[in-house]
N, C-alpha and C positions, 0 to 999 in steps of 0.2 A: 340834309338841305345843301343845297351850292351855295357858298360865302358871296356876298356881295360882292361884285365886280369894281375893279378899282376905276377911276378917269382914266382914260386912254386915249392914243391917237385911234383916228380911221385904220383899222385894221390893210395888208397889202391885199388879203383874201376871207372875204367875208363868211366863205364856205369855212373852209378851216380854221376862221375861228370860230365859229356857231358847233363845228364838231367837238375842238378842243373844248367849247364850255360845256356840251353835254356829257364828255367822258370829264371830266373834273365834277359834274354834278354829278355823276353815277360813284365816284370814287368817294365823296363825299358824301355819301347817302351813309354811310354805317350798314347796309344791306341792300336786300331786294328792291327798284322801286320803280314803279309804275308809269309808261308811256307820261300820260295826261300831267303827272306830278312833274316829271324833267322838262317838260313843255311851257308849262307854267314858270316852272324858277329859272327859267334862262330866257323868257318872254318871245315865245317861236311858236310858230302853227304847228298841232300837232301831225299834220302831214308834213311837213319840213324835218320835226323830229327826227318820226319815224324814218324816213330816208337818209341822215346822219348817222343813225344809230346801225342802222342794217347795215350799211358802210365800216362803223366800227367792229360790229359782227361780224365781217365777214374777215376781218386782220387781226379777229380773236383779239383785239382790244376789250370788248365787250362781250358779254354773257346773257342768253336768256332763257329764266328760267322755266322750269315745265308751266308753272303759271302764267308765261308771259311778259314776267318784269325781268327788268335789269341787273347787271352786278358787271364789275369788272373781272375784263375775263385774264386767260394766261398769258395774253400777248404780253400786258402789262409790263409781268414780273421778268420777261425774256430782255425786255427794253432796261427794266430795274439794272438787272445784272449787267450789263454794259454800260451804265455809267456809275458804277460802282468808285465810290471817294476813299482814296487811298486811308484818311484818316478814320474812317469806316469801317475798313479791313482789319487798320489798329486796333480799334476802339473794342473789335469784338471777344475777343476772351479777357477782358478787361472790363465789361459789361457783363460777362458770365460768371466772372468772378465775384464781385462787386452785386450781383444779385444775391448769389446765393450767400456770401458774408453779411448783407443785410436785412436779407427775408423779404424782400419789398423788389418794384419793380427799376430798372436800370436800366436809363436811354442816352441816345448821343444826337446832342441837337448843331445843328451848324444855323448861319446867317443867309438869310433869301433876302435881300435887300432890304425891308422894313420890318421880317418878321425871320422869326425865331423856327424853323424846322423839325420834325425831329427825322430822325434818317435813319433809324434801328432801334430797337427796343429789346430787354432779355427780361423775365417775367421768373420771379423765383422760385426754384426745384419743390421746397418745401417750406415751409412757416404758415400761419395764419393767411386768411384774407387779403388777394392781391391788388395792387389798381393793374388793369389793362391800359394799356398807353399803344396806342396804334401809331409805326411810322406813316408818314404823310401831314401830322399834327402839326398845327402851324398858332403862333400868335405874337401879338406884337412883338417887340425885341424887348422893347423896353417896360414888359410886364412879364411877372412870373422870374423864377429861380434860374433855371437857360438863359434866358432872352437878356438877365441882369449880368452874369454869368461871360457872356458871351461880350458883353461891352465891357466889364471891368476887365479884361483883357485888353483890352487897348487902352489909349493913351488916354487919359481925361479931356473933359470935353464941355464947353462952357453947356450949363443948363441941362446936363445929367444928372438924373436923382440921387439924392442922401444915398440910398440902399446900392448901389452904382459904385461910390466910393468907399461906400463899406466895407461889400462886397470883396474891390481891389484889394483895402487896407489887412482883411483877414486873409484872403486866397477863396474865400466860397462865398455861393449867395443864397439867401433863403427868399420863401416867399409861402404865403396863406392866401390859396380862396382867389388869388388874382388872375386867372386860368381859367380854373373849374373851382367853384363851392366848394366847399367841405374838405379838398385835397391840399395839401403843403408839398416842399418840394426844395429841392437844397440840390445846388450844383456849380461845377468850378471849372474854369475856362481851360481848354489846351491852347497852350502858346507853343510855336514852332521856336526853331532856333531863329530864325531871323524877326521873330518877336508877332507876327502876324499870329491872327485867332484860326486855329486850326477847327475850331468847335468847342462845346461844352458836354462834360460828364455831367449827369442829373440820375436822382431818384427821386422818385412820387411815392407817395403813401398820404392813407385817410389821416386827415388833421388831428395831432395830437396824441399818434398811437407812437411814436420814435424820439428817441435823443436829437436833435438838431449837431451838436454838436460834435458827437461820437460819425454821425451820418458826413458832417463838413469834412472830418479828417479821414475818413475814407474815399471822400469823391476827389479829392486832394489829393490822396494818392494812387488814386486809377488814372486820373490827369495826368499827372506827371509819369504814371508808366507809359500812359499812350503817345507821351510828348517823347519818350524815350526811344519808343519801336519805332516816330517816325524820321528819326534823327538818321 
């Protein structure tokens, strides 16, 4: 299901805006989605949505399945590769080590306006059942351990949650059920030498299945290693 649109000024190109909203709806769907559902989700007439989706398909940003539904196309991967963040490249080896060591899913989140956005994720190669947490997932930056860690890596601000100050003092943030019910997360900020926050290294797992202190030490260590690679 597409995310609710934030209030914004009238776009410079209504056609482009509609196409991008459709593309976002397709990537957010989590699987192939019907055209009628897409059109209704972004408040477009079906014929308009069809023309826009076919254009996206021509550019391989969207792929039509054999049953006539739509899903993200290979062209998105090509575009994503061209905008790979330096912190993302630096974090991947550490995320891989962290996932294997902690036996939970490890990921990197960065701040995008008022949201924390997952840009890389690594699932553990061994161990019990784990949580899949795909890149592109986002949530408000003041909710969930990754967001709290991103805020904790910056200077204190008036009105911030007590959990941010706690994360700042101990080096990592924790949360339970704030983003997805039944899941816990632990995260530590990656702070560059100029004190800017490059991102947050995090792990996510079923609530009550891991020691938060042990995971806290691991994510702090991984975040420090990413910072050294960035310098």
